[in-house]
N, C-alpha and C positions, 0 to 999 in steps of 0.2 A: 451468510446472507443477511440483509437488513430487515428487521421487523418494523422499525419506525425510526424517527430521528435520533432516538436515544439508545436503542437496543439492537444488537446483532446476535445472530445465533451461530455458534461455532460448530461446524460439522466435523471438526478435527478431533473432537473428544470422544472417547470410547462409548460413553453412556448416551450420547445424543442420537436417537434413532432417525432424526430428520436428515442425517448425513446420507441416508439412502434415497432421498428425494433429489433428483437432478434438476438442473436448470433447463428451461425451454422458453423460447420467445412466444410460444403459444401454450401457456400452462393449463393444466386441468385442475389445479388446486391452488390454494393460497394459505398463508399462515396468518394468524391473528393473535395478538397478545391481549388476553381478556382481563377484565377487572380483578379476577381472582389471582392474577400473576402467572397464570399458566398459558402456554402456547398451544393453540389448537390448529389443526389442519382442516380446511373446509374445501369441499369439492366445488368447482366452478361449473361443472356439468356432470352428467351421468358418466361414471367411470366403469368400464367393463371389467369383469373378473379377470385377473392376471395382467391387466394393463398397468404399465409403469406410471408412477406418480411424478409429476413435474410442477415446479412453480418457478416464477421469475425471481431470481436472486435479488434483483433490484439495486445493482450498483449504480453509483453516480456517473453521469456522462463524462465528467471532467477526466476520469481515469479510464476511459474506454479502451485504450491501447493495452492496459494491463489485464483485460478480461475478454479475450476473443471467445466467440460462441461458435459451436459446431453442431447445433441442434438440427440444422437442415430442414426446419419446418418452412412452409411456403412464405411466411412473413418474417423469417429470421432477419435481424438487422446486423448480424455479424459480430455483435459484441453483447456481453451480458450487462444490460443496462435496463433500469426501471422503465416500464412502458410510458410513464408520464414524462420521461425525458428523451423520448425518441426524436422529437423535433429538434431538441438541443443537440443530440448526437448527430443528426443529419447535417446541421450547420457546422459543427466541429469537423466532421469528416469532409464536407465540401471545402472548408477553409484549409484543411490539411492537404486535400487534393490539389488545390490551387497553389499552395506553397511548394509541393513536390513538383508540380508542373512547371512552376517558375524556375526552380532549381535546374530541372532538366533542360529547359529552354536556354537558361543562362550558360550552361555548360556547352550546349550546341553552338551558341553565338560566339563564345570564347574560343572554341575549337576552330570555328570557321574563320575568325579573325586571325588566329595564330597560324593557320594553314594557308600557305601561299602557293598558288599554282604557278608553275613556270610553263608558259606557252611559247613554243618556238614558232616563229613565222616562217612559212615556207615560201620560197621565191619562185 
């Protein structure tokens, strides 16, 4: 996940305990890179004992298709994207939806043009 414009935290290494914090579109904590060079996890609200920790991994909206989200929270946007890019994500998804819609409509129009109905007149 991204810490800032220059730093990412790799959850794939064995020594990184942050790998146990999953993504959610409605996170209960966030990570911060402090002046001492260390990364700290801060609660965004009170967290109950035994409650799982979540933060938003904050991927860029441009690559939303690579990062589907399955958190199922009420405000889930369907992709693991930084909250400050949700408006951009919506525009990209709307644009993609229109492109898919246009392709489907073009196929229907082409099929209709290529399909000729033969109608016999009855006397």
